[in-house]
SERO-4910 file (N, C-alpha, C, O; in steps of 0.05 Angstrom, whole numbers):
BEGIN
 pado doro    nc1    nc2    nc3   cac1   cac2   cac3    cc1    cc2    cc3    oc1    oc2    oc3
  Unk    A   -158     32    270   -192     37    265   -184     60    232   -186     59    207
  Unk    A   -172     80    258   -174    111    257   -147    117    219   -147    132    200
  Unk    A   -132     94    228   -105     99    210   -122     92    185   -126    112    170
  Unk    A   -132     71    178   -149     61    161   -155     73    147   -147     70    124
  Unk    A   -178     97    155   -195    116    147   -175    139    133   -181    151    112
  Unk    A   -153    141    145   -141    158    141   -125    140    122   -108    156    113
  Unk    A   -122    125    116    -96    109     90   -118    117     65   -114    135     48
  Unk    A   -147     93     68   -164     92     56   -166    122     37   -158    124     14
  Unk    A   -180    146     52   -188    158     43   -172    173     29   -179    184      8
  Unk    A   -137    179     43   -119    185     21   -107    168    -11    -96    179    -30
  Unk    A   -114    141     -7   -118    134    -38   -137    136    -44   -140    136    -68
  Unk    A   -155    139    -33   -184    156    -71   -172    173    -67   -150    173    -78
  Unk    A   -175    188    -55   -158    227    -68   -139    225    -81   -132    245    -94
  Unk    A   -123    197    -81    -97    191    -99   -106    192   -137   -103    203   -159
  Unk    A   -115    173   -124   -136    153   -154   -149    180   -160   -138    193   -178
  Unk    A   -170    192   -148   -185    212   -161   -167    234   -177   -178    246   -195
  Unk    A   -148    238   -172   -142    263   -177   -114    250   -198   -105    269   -209
  Unk    A   -109    240   -202    -82    226   -212    -98    204   -234    -83    198   -253
  Unk    A   -127    191   -234   -136    186   -255   -155    188   -264   -157    181   -287
  Unk    A   -178    200   -247   -205    205   -244   -203    232   -279   -210    232   -303
  Unk    A   -185    256   -250   -181    276   -269   -173    276   -288   -189    274   -307
  Unk    A   -149    277   -293   -148    280   -327   -171    255   -338   -192    267   -334
  Unk    A   -177    238   -345   -196    221   -352   -231    244   -366   -243    248   -388
  Unk    A   -234    254   -336   -259    272   -332   -245    289   -363   -249    283   -386
  Unk    A   -223    319   -350   -219    342   -372   -204    325   -393   -187    339   -403
  Unk    A   -203    305   -400   -192    309   -432   -218    288   -457   -228    267   -463
  Unk    A   -214    317   -460   -249    307   -492   -231    316   -510   -219    337   -514
  Unk    A   -234    290   -521   -227    279   -565   -239    277   -569   -259    273   -556
  Unk    A   -234    277   -590   -247    265   -623   -230    265   -644   -223    283   -660
  Unk    A   -224    239   -643   -188    245   -666   -166    251   -649   -163    245   -625
  Unk    A   -149    265   -668   -138    266   -659   -137    311   -660   -124    328   -671
  Unk    A   -158    311   -640   -169    336   -657   -176    334   -618   -191    315   -611
  Unk    A   -162    356   -592   -160    361   -569   -191    381   -574   -197    397   -591
  Unk    A   -209    369   -544   -236    383   -550   -231    400   -522   -244    421   -520
  Unk    A   -218    395   -506   -222    412   -476   -195    425   -475   -178    422   -492
  Unk    A   -192    441   -447   -162    468   -446   -148    442   -426   -154    430   -406
  Unk    A   -119    445   -450    -94    427   -424    -93    446   -397    -97    436   -374
  Unk    A    -90    466   -400    -89    488   -366   -108    474   -362    -99    454   -352
  Unk    A   -147    473   -366   -171    473   -331   -154    459   -324   -138    467   -306
  Unk    A   -150    423   -340   -136    403   -327   -113    406   -317   -113    389   -300
  Unk    A    -86    419   -316    -65    425   -294    -79    438   -273    -71    438   -250
  Unk    A   -101    450   -281   -104    473   -258   -102    460   -232    -85    456   -215
  Unk    A   -147    451   -242   -148    430   -234   -143    402   -215   -157    389   -199
  Unk    A   -108    401   -230    -91    376   -205    -71    393   -193    -56    390   -174
  Unk    A    -73    409   -208    -47    435   -181    -65    440   -154    -52    439   -132
  Unk    A    -94    445   -154   -106    457   -141   -102    430   -120    -87    429   -101
  Unk    A   -122    410   -132   -137    380   -108   -112    380    -87   -111    384    -63
  Unk    A    -82    372   -111    -59    382   -103    -56    375    -73    -56    354    -60
  Unk    A    -54    413    -67    -38    435    -51    -75    427    -25    -77    427     -1
  Unk    A    -99    421    -51   -123    419    -22   -112    397     -6   -104    399     18
  Unk    A   -113    373    -22   -105    347      2    -77    341     12    -67    320     19
  Unk    A    -62    374     10    -32    371     24    -37    385     52    -27    379     73
  Unk    A    -63    415     47    -57    432     67    -69    420     76    -64    425    100
  Unk    A   -101    391     73   -122    386     84   -101    359    107   -107    360    131
  Unk    A    -83    341    100    -63    332    106    -55    343    135    -62    338    159
  Unk    A    -33    367    118    -41    371    144    -39    387    171    -25    388    191
  Unk    A    -64    401    158    -86    417    171    -94    387    196    -94    389    221
  Unk    A    -98    363    181   -119    340    197    -97    335    228   -104    328    250
  Unk    A    -53    345    211    -32    323    222    -41    348    260    -45    344    284
  Unk    A    -40    370    241    -50    399    271    -61    391    303    -54    388    327
  Unk    A    -94    392    274   -112    400    289   -126    381    300   -132    379    324
  Unk    A   -133    360    275   -150    344    286   -138    310    311   -152    301    329
  Unk    A   -120    302    304   -103    269    319   -102    285    332   -100    310    333
  Unk    A   -104    249    355    -90    260    392    -70    247    377    -51    262    372
  Unk    A    -66    218    366    -50    195    373    -29    204    354    -33    222    337
  Unk    A     -9    193    356     16    206    346     21    182    324     34    189    304
  Unk    A     14    158    324     15    133    302    -12    162    275     -4    177    257
  Unk    A    -29    159    280    -40    179    258    -32    201    248    -42    212    228
  Unk    A     -1    213    274     -1    259    258     17    243    237      9    249    214
  Unk    A     35    228    236     55    234    222     44    206    207     60    201    189
  Unk    A     24    186    206     24    194    177     -3    207    162    -11    206    139
  Unk    A    -11    219    183    -24    239    158      0    261    148     -6    277    130
  Unk    A     22    261    157     45    264    150     62    263    132     71    283    120
  Unk    A     71    229    124     65    216    106     56    222     90     68    230     71
  Unk    A     29    220     92      9    223     77     15    267     52     15    269     27
  Unk    A     17    293     73     22    305     73     51    307     55     52    319     33
  Unk    A     69    298     64     98    289     37     87    293     23     78    314     15
  Unk    A     83    263     12     68    252     -1     54    274    -36     62    285    -57
  Unk    A     32    269    -23     27    299    -40     28    333    -51     17    347    -68
  Unk    A     54    336    -23     78    361    -33     84    348    -44     75    361    -63
  Unk    A     96    324    -58    127    316    -59    107    314    -97    118    323   -117
  Unk    A     90    306    -97     75    309   -132     74    335   -138     86    344   -157
  Unk    A     55    353   -118     62    388   -133     77    390   -133     82    414   -137
  Unk    A    101    372   -131    137    388   -132    135    387   -165    134    404   -183
  Unk    A    134    359   -164    148    346   -195    118    347   -214    115    330   -232
  Unk    A     97    367   -209     80    369   -228     79    409   -229     65    425   -240
  Unk    A     95    410   -217     97    438   -227    125    440   -244    129    450   -267
  Unk    A    139    430   -229    164    420   -247    166    413   -281    179    425   -299
  Unk    A    145    387   -281    135    389   -300    133    405   -324    144    404   -346
  Unk    A    117    419   -314    102    436   -320    111    468   -337    105    481   -357
  Unk    A    125    467   -316    145    492   -326    167    480   -348    171    491   -370
  Unk    A    179    459   -340    193    458   -352    229    442   -339    246    432   -353
  Unk    A    229    444   -327    247    445   -307    263    413   -302    285    407   -293
  Unk    A    235    389   -316    248    365   -328    229    358   -342    210    373   -345
  Unk    A    230    332   -353    214    325   -375    221    297   -370    235    286   -354
  Unk    A    200    288   -395    196    249   -404    210    241   -436    201    226   -453
  Unk    A    230    255   -437    239    257   -471    257    231   -475    254    212   -491
  Unk    A    272    236   -461    301    214   -454    276    171   -457    279    150   -469
  Unk    A    256    185   -438    235    161   -439    221    154   -470    222    133   -483
  Unk    A    209    177   -477    209    175   -512    230    167   -520    227    143   -519
  Unk    A    253    171   -530    271    165   -533    270    136   -527    254    126   -543
  Unk    A    279    119   -512    274     97   -506    263     83   -516    272     64   -528
  Unk    A    219     94   -513    219     76   -535    215     68   -555    204     46   -561
  Unk    A    228     95   -578    219     98   -597    240     79   -617    238     75   -641
  Unk    A    265     69   -594    286     61   -609    273     29   -599    267     13   -617
  Unk    A    269     20   -565    248     -4   -573    245    -11   -593    257    -30   -603
  Unk    A    218      8   -611    197     -2   -620    208     -1   -648    193    -14   -662
  Unk    A    230      9   -663    235      3   -680    262    -19   -679    268    -25   -702
  Unk    A    277    -32   -662    298    -53   -665    290    -80   -653    298   -103   -652
  Unk    A    263    -61   -642    260    -90   -628    226   -109   -646    219   -131   -639
***
């Protein structure tokens, strides 16, 4: 039961951060964006930091059984990986121009 609660809580946080947060911070009327793009990135960044740190803290201090701790460490790694991916994308270390070009090619040729 404890592992199910860990899994459910982390899935809820993940959905909230990746779907709910951009929906809340993205205000757009037509082609005009009304909200700040940097605010959404900062909220996402710090949300991932809090989620990773919370899972690490739970694994270190709160949980006694090995399976629960391993599950928390794996969720901390997931949130840490997402944090690194967001940081790299935001600072231009990688991009998705290849995907954009492939989709535009498909749209023009199919």
